[in-house]
C-alpha positions in Angstrom: 25.9 23.4 -23.7 29.4 22.5 -24.9 28.2 21.0 -28.1 26.0 24.0 -28.9 29.0 26.3 -28.3 31.3 24.2 -30.5 28.9 24.8 -33.5 29.8 28.5 -33.4 33.5 27.9 -32.7 36.1 27.6 -35.6 39.2 25.6 -35.9 42.1 28.0 -36.4 44.6 27.3 -39.2 47.3 26.8 -36.6 45.3 24.0 -35.0 44.8 22.3 -38.4 48.5 22.5 -39.0 49.1 20.9 -35.5 46.6 18.2 -36.4 48.1 17.3 -39.8 51.7 17.5 -38.5 51.0 15.1 -35.6 48.9 12.8 -37.7 51.6 12.6 -40.4 54.3 11.8 -37.8 52.3 9.2 -36.0 51.1 7.4 -39.2 54.6 7.4 -40.5 55.7 5.8 -37.2 53.1 3.0 -37.7 50.5 4.2 -35.1 47.0 3.0 -36.0 44.8 5.8 -37.2 42.2 5.6 -34.5 44.9 5.7 -31.7 46.7 8.6 -33.5 43.4 10.6 -33.5 42.8 9.8 -29.8 46.3 11.0 -28.9 46.0 14.2 -30.9 42.6 14.9 -29.4 44.1 14.7 -25.9 46.8 17.3 -26.8 44.5 19.7 -28.7 43.5 22.9 -26.9 40.6 23.7 -29.3 37.3 22.2 -28.1 35.9 22.1 -31.6 38.8 20.2 -33.0 38.8 17.8 -30.0 35.2 17.0 -30.6 35.8 16.4 -34.3 38.7 14.1 -33.7 36.7 12.1 -31.1 33.9 11.7 -33.7 36.5 10.7 -36.4 38.0 8.2 -34.0 34.7 6.6 -33.4 33.8 6.3 -37.1 37.2 4.8 -37.9 36.7 2.3 -35.1 33.4 1.3 -36.8 35.2 0.7 -40.1 34.7 3.9 -41.9 37.4 5.8 -43.8 38.9 9.0 -42.6 37.7 10.9 -45.7 34.1 9.7 -45.0 34.2 11.1 -41.5 35.7 14.4 -42.7 32.9 14.9 -45.3 30.5 16.0 -42.6 33.0 18.7 -41.6 33.8 20.1 -45.2 33.0 23.6 -44.1 35.8 23.4 -41.5 38.5 21.5 -43.5 37.7 22.3 -47.1 37.3 20.5 -50.4 41.0 20.1 -51.1 41.7 18.6 -47.7 39.0 15.9 -48.1 39.8 15.1 -51.7 43.5 14.6 -51.0 42.7 12.3 -48.0 40.3 10.4 -50.2 42.9 10.0 -53.0 45.5 8.9 -50.5 43.2 6.2 -49.0 42.3 4.9 -52.5 46.0 4.7 -53.6 47.3 3.4 -50.3 49.6 6.5 -49.9 47.8 8.2 -47.0 51.1 8.8 -45.2 52.6 10.7 -48.2 49.4 12.6 -48.8 49.3 13.8 -45.2 52.8 15.1 -45.6 51.9 17.0 -48.7 48.7 18.3 -47.2 50.6 19.5 -44.1 53.0 21.4 -46.4 50.1 22.8 -48.4 48.2 24.1 -45.3 51.5 25.4 -43.7 52.4 27.3 -46.8 48.9 28.8 -47.1 49.1 29.9 -43.5 52.5 31.5 -44.0 51.2 33.4 -47.1 48.1 34.7 -45.3 50.1 35.7 -42.3 52.6 37.6 -44.3 49.9 39.5 -46.2 48.0 40.3 -43.0 51.1 41.6 -41.3 52.1 43.7 -44.3 48.6 45.3 -44.5 48.4 46.1 -40.7 50.8 49.0 -40.9 49.1 51.0 -43.6 45.7 50.3 -42.0 46.8 51.7 -38.7 48.4 54.8 -40.3 45.2 55.5 -42.4 43.1 55.1 -39.3 45.2 57.5 -37.2 45.2 60.0 -40.1 41.4 59.8 -40.3 41.0 60.3 -36.6 43.4 63.3 -36.4 41.8 65.0 -39.5 38.3 64.5 -38.0 39.5 65.9 -34.6 41.0 69.0 -36.3 38.0 69.7 -38.5 35.4 69.1 -35.8 37.1 70.5 -32.7 40.1 72.7 -33.5 38.9 74.4 -36.7 35.6 75.8 -35.3 37.6 77.5 -32.4 40.0 79.1 -34.9 37.3 80.3 -37.3 35.4 82.1 -34.5 38.2 84.7 -34.6 37.5 85.4 -38.3 33.7 85.5 -37.9 34.1 88.5 -35.5 35.6 90.6 -38.3 34.2 91.6 -41.6 36.6 89.4 -43.5 35.6 87.5 -46.6 36.6 83.9 -46.1 38.2 81.9 -49.0 36.1 79.2 -50.6 38.3 76.4 -49.1 37.7 77.8 -45.5 34.0 78.1 -46.1 33.8 74.5 -47.3 35.7 73.3 -44.3 33.6 75.4 -41.9 30.4 74.0 -43.5 31.8 70.5 -43.2 32.7 71.1 -39.6 29.3 72.5 -38.7 27.5 69.7 -40.5 29.5 67.0 -38.6 29.2 68.8 -35.3 25.4 69.2 -35.6 24.7 65.8 -37.3 27.3 63.6 -35.7 25.0 60.7 -35.1 23.6 61.0 -38.6 27.1 61.0 -40.1 28.0 57.9 -38.1 24.9 56.1 -39.1 25.5 56.9 -42.8 29.1 55.6 -42.6 27.9 52.4 -40.9 25.2 51.9 -43.5 27.6 52.5 -46.4 30.1 50.0 -44.9 27.3 47.5 -44.5 26.1 48.0 -48.1 29.7 47.6 -49.3 30.1 44.3 -47.4 26.7 43.0 -48.6 27.6 43.9 -52.2 30.8 41.9 -52.0 28.7 38.9 -51.0 26.9 39.0 -54.3 28.4 37.5 -57.4 28.2 40.8 -59.4 29.7 42.9 -56.6 32.5 40.4 -56.0 33.3 40.2 -59.7 33.6 44.0 -60.0 35.8 44.1 -56.9 38.1 41.3 -58.2 38.2 42.9 -61.6 39.2 46.3 -60.1 41.9 44.5 -58.0 43.5 43.2 -61.2 43.5 46.6 -62.8 44.8 48.9 -60.0 48.5 49.8 -60.0 50.7 48.0 -57.4 47.6 46.1 -56.2 47.2 44.1 -59.4 50.8 42.8 -59.2 50.2 41.6 -55.6 46.9 40.0 -56.5 48.3 38.1 -59.4 51.3 36.8 -57.4 49.1 35.7 -54.5 46.6 33.9 -56.8 49.3 32.2 -58.8 51.0 31.0 -55.6 47.7 29.5 -54.3 46.7 28.0 -57.7 50.1 26.4 -58.3 50.4 25.1 -54.7 46.9 23.5 -55.0 47.6 22.0 -58.5 50.9 20.5 -57.2 49.2 18.9 -54.2 46.3 17.5 -56.1 48.3 16.3 -59.1 50.7 14.4 -56.7 47.7 12.4 -55.4 46.7 11.2 -59.0 43.4 13.1 -59.0 42.4 13.5 -62.7 43.6 16.9 -64.1 40.0 18.1 -64.9 38.8 17.4 -61.4 42.1 19.0 -60.1 41.4 22.2 -62.0 37.7 22.3 -60.9 38.7 21.8 -57.2 41.4 24.4 -57.5 39.0 26.9 -59.1 36.6 26.5 -56.1 39.5 27.2 -53.7 40.4 30.4 -55.6 39.0 33.5 -53.9 39.3 35.8 -57.0 36.3 35.2 -59.3 38.2 36.2 -62.4 40.8 33.5 -61.8 38.1 31.0 -60.7 36.3 31.5 -64.1 39.6 31.2 -65.9 40.3 27.8 -64.2 36.8 26.5 -64.9 37.3 27.5 -68.6 40.6 25.7 -68.5 39.0 22.5 -67.1 36.3 22.6 -69.9 38.9 23.0 -72.6 41.2 20.3 -71.2 38.2 17.9 -71.5 38.3 18.7 -75.3 42.0 17.8 -75.5 43.7 21.1 -75.2 46.9 21.6 -73.2 46.8 23.8 -70.1 49.7 26.0 -71.2 47.9 26.7 -74.5 44.7 27.7 -72.7 46.6 29.9 -70.2 48.4 31.7 -73.1 45.0 32.8 -74.4 44.2 34.2 -71.0 47.3 36.4 -70.6 48.0 38.6 -68.5 46.1 36.6 -65.9 48.7 33.9 -66.3 52.3 35.3 -66.6 54.6 34.0 -69.4 56.9 32.2 -66.9 54.0 30.1 -65.6 52.9 29.3 -69.1 56.4 28.2 -70.2 56.9 26.1 -67.0 53.5 24.4 -67.4 54.4 23.6 -71.1 57.6 21.9 -69.8 55.6 20.1 -67.1 53.0 18.8 -69.6 55.7 17.7 -72.1 57.8 15.9 -69.4 55.0 14.5 -67.3 56.4 16.3 -64.2 53.5 18.8 -63.7 53.4 18.2 -59.9 57.1 19.2 -59.5 56.8 22.1 -61.9 53.7 23.4 -60.2 55.5 23.1 -56.8 58.5 25.0 -58.1 56.1 27.7 -59.5 54.3 27.9 -56.1 57.7 28.3 -54.3 58.6 31.1 -56.8 55.4 33.0 -56.5 55.3 32.6 -52.7 58.8 34.1 -52.5 57.7 36.9 -54.8 54.8 37.6 -52.5 57.0 37.5 -49.4 59.5 40.0 -50.9 56.6 42.3 -52.1 55.0 42.2 -48.6 58.4 43.0 -47.0 58.8 46.0 -49.4 55.2 47.1 -49.2 55.7 49.6 -46.3 58.4 51.4 -48.4 56.0 51.5 -51.4 53.1 52.7 -49.4 54.9 55.2 -47.2 55.4 57.9 -49.9 51.7 57.6 -50.9 50.6 58.0 -47.2 53.0 60.9 -46.7 51.6 62.5 -49.9 48.0 62.1 -48.7 48.9 63.3 -45.2 50.7 66.3 -46.7 47.8 67.2 -48.9 45.4 67.0 -45.9 47.7 69.2 -43.7 48.2 71.7 -46.6 44.4 71.9 -47.1 43.7 72.6 -43.4 46.7 75.0 -43.2 45.4 77.0 -46.2 41.9 77.1 -44.7 43.4 78.8 -41.6 46.2 80.9 -43.0 44.4 82.5 -46.0 41.8 84.2 -43.7 44.6 85.3 -41.4 46.4 86.9 -44.3 43.2 88.6 -45.4 42.6 89.8 -41.8 46.1 91.3 -41.7 45.6 93.0 -45.0 42.4 94.6 -43.8 44.2 96.5 -41.1 
């Protein structure tokens, strides 16, 4: 029963960070890998992670490598995780790789957490606005318009439209709800297709405000992944292909795959990225050129990742002040629309006496 339940359970990012941090500390202290896994499993509060660690301990005791045991859990840990462990085992630098991987996962978690927290506020505000507007249109507006219907007053177009909308929602509430659910379902399904996801990612790179955030987030993730993989001596072409598969935005994914193909032909990364501006900003191109000339690409990519992560953090901190005027404008327009729909008939009613 427990095993069946574990199949549907996920290992949260915080538990992966806990696992890597403890494994790095224990291997650095000279604790054998199988004993380190056993100790971490005892401390873990996640049943899925505990079961995985027990399985890994058993395989290592039988002479297998850690990366071989992790391959059957790629959906849980990801391609970058396994490839870095594999490279660390091959080069005898597993301890250093674990430290770099811990930093990679921790930075990714901080980035995701900052984005999620920043988007929570506008999401709540928009939801509250939608609920209030729906309540006014469906409940309050019909009661007010009953006053006007008793008199021979010609209602303005805006009032007629709102009354029609109110009547339709009141009489077809379940139908409206079903339509909304179906539209949301179709939108989600379309985003699971390559065409739908490509269109969505393309739009995200074109919209004001949003495009800047999307570029910063993707550059932070790309540079952090490149830095981590380069430091483990994984060939640059494989590095770029792995990074492309870790990139959520399909436009950036295709750009990285194109970069890998052209690097095979002898071109430099900064030259390829220059032809793909503005996907890759000038600062990233110049820094990568320096990294390729000096042979310090891992350090340069790490510095770029730090730079873009800091940019994202500052943008997310400032996001409420950017979005608030837009939300206030939307709310003001909604209130003004409803107010006009109510006040104009009142004015006409007063004029008729």
